[in-house]
N, C-alpha and C positions, 0 to 999 in steps of 0.2 A: 827809438823813444828813450830819452835820457832825463834824469831828474837831478836838479841842482838845488842845494840848500843855500840860502842866502846868509852870508857871514856878517855883513853890516847892514842890518835892517833899516837904521835911520837914513843912511846914504841911499839905500835902494829905494826907499819910499819917496825920497826927494826926486830921484831920477825918474821913477814911474809916474809921480803925480804932478811934479812941478816943473819938470824939464821936457824938452822935446825928444829925449833919447828913445822913447818908444813910439814915436809918431810915425814910424814906417809900418804900423800895424792897424788893422781894423778890429773893431770890437764885435764879436759874435754874441757874447752874453756876459753878464756880470751880476754878482750878488754881493751886496754889502749889508752886514749885520751889525748894527749899533743898537740903540734903544728900540729901533724898528728894523725890519728887514726890507731891503730894497732890491728889486729884481730889475735888471735892464735887458731888454731884448734888442740887440744891435741891428736887427734886420730893418732895412729902410722900407718904410711904407710909401711906395711910389705914388699911390693914389692920393696921398696928402698934397701933392704938388699939382699945379695946373699941367695941362696937356703939353703946353710949350716948355715948361720946366722939365717934365719927364723926357722930352725929346733932346734936351740939351745935355750932352754927355758930360760936360764939366760940372753940372749940378748934381747929378745922380750917377756917377761913374761906377759904383759898386753896389753889391746887394747889402752890405753892412756899413755901419757908420764908422768914420775915421776915428781912431782912438784920440787924436788930438782934439776933436770936437766934443767928445764925451768926457775926456779927462778932467776938465774944470768941474763939471757936475760931480764926478766921483770924488774929487778933492773936497768939495763943499760937504758931501755926505760923510767923508772920513775925518776931516780935520776937527779938532777940539781938544779939551784937556784929557779925555778918556780915549784909550786905545779901542778901536773897533773889536768886537767879539770874533769877527771873521770877515773875510771877503774872498771872492774868487773871480777872476777875469779869464775869459777865453779869448785870446787874441789871434788873429790870422795875418800872416805876413802879406803886405801888399803884393799883388800878382806880378808886378814889374820886378820886384826884388827876387821873388821866387823863381821867376824865369831866368834871371841872371845867375843865380845860384845853380840851377840845373844845367844851364848852357856852359858855365865855367867848368862844371864837373863832368862835362861830356855826356849828360843824360838827355837824349832826344825825346821831347814831349811837346806836342802842340796843344796841350791843355786837355787832352782826352784821358790821361792817366792820373795825374796829380792835380787835385783840386786846390788844396791849401797846405801851407806849412803852418801848423798850430803851436801856440804857446799858452799853456794854462798856468796861471799864477794863483797860488793858494796861500792865504795867511790864516792861521788858526788862533790868533790872539797873541801868540808868542813867536812863532817861527813862520818863515816864508819860504815856500819852495816854487820852483818853476819846472814845468815839464814839457818837453818838446813832443810833438806828434805830427801825424800826417793824415790828411783827409784825401782819400783817392776815389776815383769814379769806378774802380774795379780792384779785384785782388791783385797785388803785385807780389811775385815771388822775389823779384829783384829789390834788394834793400838799398840800392845806391841813392835813391832820393832821400831816404831817412838818414843815411850816413852823411850826405852833403848837408842836409839841414842841421844836423847835430854839430858838425864841424863849423858851419857858418854861424851858428848861434853862440858857440864857445868864443869865436872871434868877435862877435857882437858884444858879448859881455866883457871881454878883455879890453876892447877898444874903449868902452865906456867906463872902465875901471870898476866893474861890479864885482864885488868879493863873493866868491862862491866855493862850495865844496860838492863833489860828486856824491850822490846818495846811492 
C-alpha cells in the first residue's frame, strides 16, 4: 500500500472527472461533500433489471458500476464556483487489467487469492491523495501482488502525466 500526494490538483481533477483516464476502474463507493453530502454505493442492484438483462453478461458484467458511467454524475455534483469541502472515491481496477498485471509479474492466481486492486482517492478541500490497496479472499504473506499493483499504478500515473509525490 502506497500513498501519493497530487501535485497539480487542477490537472488531476480534469483527468479524474472529465477524461477517460480512470475509466479502467469500477466504483465501489463514493462520498462528495458540498452544500450537501452525497453518498454513492457502487454495487449494482441486479434485481433492478429484467431477468433477461440479468442473464446478459454484457449488461451486468461486474458487481460494481463502471467509473465511466458514474463519472458524469460525480462531475455534476462537484462542478461549480466553490470547491467541494471533500470527496472520497474507492475505485477497483477492472478484473481483466488486474489479471494482466498479476500474470506479467509471474504471480499465479485463478481469482481465489486476490479479489481487487483498489485505489482510494481523498480530497480534503485543499489536497488530494491517492492510496493503493489490495482486497484479498484470504491472508497473504506474499506481498508480490501488492508490489505489482504499486508498480503498475506508478506507471499508470506516469503514462497519464499525473504529477505526484510519495507520502
